[in-house]
Every structure is written in C-alpha cells, then in structure tokens.
C-alpha positions as CSV (number, residue, x, y, z in Angstrom):
1,X,-10.3,17.6,-36.0
2,X,-11.9,20.0,-33.5
3,X,-15.2,21.6,-34.5
4,X,-13.7,25.1,-33.8
5,X,-11.3,24.6,-36.7
6,X,-14.3,24.9,-39.0
7,X,-15.4,28.3,-37.8
8,X,-14.1,31.9,-37.4
9,X,-15.1,33.3,-33.9
10,X,-15.9,36.8,-32.9
11,X,-18.0,38.6,-30.3
12,X,-20.9,40.8,-31.2
13,X,-23.7,42.6,-29.2
14,X,-27.3,42.8,-30.1
15,X,-30.0,44.9,-28.5
16,X,-32.9,43.1,-26.9
17,X,-36.0,44.4,-25.1
18,X,-36.3,42.7,-21.7
19,X,-38.5,43.3,-18.6
20,X,-37.3,43.4,-15.0
21,X,-39.2,41.0,-12.9
22,X,-38.7,43.2,-9.7
23,X,-39.8,46.6,-10.9
24,X,-41.6,45.5,-14.2
25,X,-39.9,48.2,-16.3
26,X,-39.0,47.5,-19.8
27,X,-35.6,48.5,-21.4
28,X,-33.3,47.7,-24.2
29,X,-30.2,45.7,-23.2
30,X,-27.1,44.9,-25.2
31,X,-26.5,41.1,-24.9
32,X,-23.2,39.6,-25.9
33,X,-23.1,36.8,-28.4
34,X,-20.3,34.6,-29.7
35,X,-20.6,34.7,-33.5
36,X,-19.3,31.5,-35.2
37,X,-19.1,31.8,-39.0
38,X,-18.3,28.8,-41.1
39,X,-15.0,29.1,-43.0
40,X,-15.0,29.1,-46.8
41,X,-12.7,26.2,-47.1
42,X,-12.0,23.0,-45.2
43,X,-8.8,23.3,-43.1
44,X,-5.8,21.3,-44.1
45,X,-5.2,17.8,-42.7
46,X,-9.0,16.9,-42.9
47,X,-10.0,13.3,-43.5
48,X,-13.4,12.0,-44.9
49,X,-15.2,12.1,-41.6
50,X,-14.1,15.8,-41.3
51,X,-15.3,16.6,-44.7
52,X,-18.7,15.2,-43.9
53,X,-18.9,17.3,-40.7
54,X,-17.8,20.4,-42.5
55,X,-20.5,20.0,-45.2
56,X,-23.2,19.9,-42.5
57,X,-21.7,22.8,-40.4
58,X,-23.7,26.0,-40.3
59,X,-22.9,29.4,-39.0
60,X,-24.6,30.3,-35.7
61,X,-24.5,32.5,-32.6
62,X,-24.4,31.5,-28.9
63,X,-25.6,33.8,-26.1
64,X,-22.8,34.6,-23.7
65,X,-24.7,36.6,-21.0
66,X,-27.1,34.9,-18.5
67,X,-27.9,37.9,-16.2
68,X,-28.2,41.7,-16.6
69,X,-28.6,44.5,-14.2
70,X,-31.8,46.5,-14.3
71,X,-31.5,49.9,-15.9
72,X,-34.0,51.5,-13.6
73,X,-31.9,53.6,-11.1
74,X,-34.2,52.8,-8.2
75,X,-34.1,49.0,-8.8
76,X,-30.7,48.0,-10.2
77,X,-31.3,44.3,-9.4
78,X,-29.6,41.6,-11.5
79,X,-32.1,39.2,-13.1
80,X,-31.8,36.1,-15.3
81,X,-32.5,36.5,-19.0
82,X,-35.4,34.5,-19.9
83,X,-37.5,34.4,-23.1
84,X,-34.4,34.8,-25.2
85,X,-33.1,31.8,-27.3
86,X,-29.5,30.9,-26.3
87,X,-28.5,29.8,-29.8
88,X,-29.5,31.1,-33.2
89,X,-28.5,29.8,-36.6
90,X,-27.5,32.4,-39.2
91,X,-29.1,32.4,-42.8
92,X,-27.4,31.1,-45.7
93,X,-26.8,34.7,-47.0
94,X,-24.4,35.1,-44.1
95,X,-26.4,38.0,-42.4
96,X,-27.3,38.2,-38.8
97,X,-30.9,37.1,-37.8
98,X,-33.4,39.9,-37.9
99,X,-35.0,41.2,-34.6
100,X,-38.8,40.6,-34.4
C-alpha cells in the first residue's frame, strides 16, 4: 500500500520572516506548505506490514516553495529560501507548529 493512502493532503500557507540577500530588507512572505494529516483509521485492504507502517506514521508538513521574489519595489529579485526547515512534524494534538 502506498504511503499517501495513510494521509489526507491539503495545501496551506504560513507567514515567514525572510531577508533578501540583495537589498537586505526584511519582509513577511507567505510560503506554501503541503499538509499531510494522518487518517483516523487504516484504509481497507491493509496487511500486517501496512498496519505496522500506519502505527508509526505521523502528520507532517512539506515546504513547496523554494524561491520567492523580494517585496522591495526597487529590488524585486528572486532568491532562494534559506534558514527555513523543509519539513515539519505536527504535534500529537493535531495543531500546526507554532512560529518562533
């Protein structure tokens, strides 16, 4: 059974403070994340190996964006996102991770 059968997928956006390396201005950017929440029950047709994998499965988010355009009107250069984790596990309560 494919891993995607264990999760419900949706897209979400989260604001993140980033600095442009060209103009060194800071701004808040909405980054796109793929949210994979674990289903409540194991899908039908699962065998013992799938049951073991389902028990270990956790809800998580994966970063979809790899570049953003600077919000400074004079700069507007695209830069790579650095300093942001590309994957984040969700807490057991089912909420999204908190911004620090």
